[in-house]
C-alpha positions, 0 to 999 in steps of 0.5 A: 904450723911450725914453732922457732926458737932462738938463743945463743944471743948477747954482747960479744966484742969485736973480733970475737965469735958467737953461736946462735941456735934455733930449735924448730917443732914438728916431726918434718924438720929435716924437710925445712929450708932453714935460715937466718935474717938479721934487722938492725936499729932504724934498718930493714930485715936483710936476709943472712944466711940459708941451708937447704933441706935437700942438698944441704946447698948454703947461700950467704949475704956478701956482708958475712961470707967467710965469716958466718956459717949455717949447720943443722942437726937433725936429729936435734931439730936445730939450726946453728949459725956460728959467727965469726970475726964479728964487727959492729955492724953485725949488731942485730936482732937476729931471727931464724926462719923455716920454710916448708910447703911454701910457707915461712916461719919466723922466730921471735929473735935474739939480740946480738950486739957487738961492742968496738 
């Protein structure tokens, strides 16, 4: 069982930046594929970004390319989501995910609100 805890959400003005963190439990964090999803009010949860454990390759939703980056610190069991040039449409609950041996785990989510 992998437990995930997100932090860093809050209110930010359009054009601003925010960094989310997600700490994972377990001794094999370095072998977790990590990512972020988000869910805006009235919408379905959508993929945002991902980083693979094996080669550190990253995948981005088109809507965040050039603005969001993902990184990880295996020594701290932590993955980061750096969000720049935020837009009101980025307002959502952001969920951290971990994928390990075919199972996907989810955090509780952290709210990010971007004001115009």
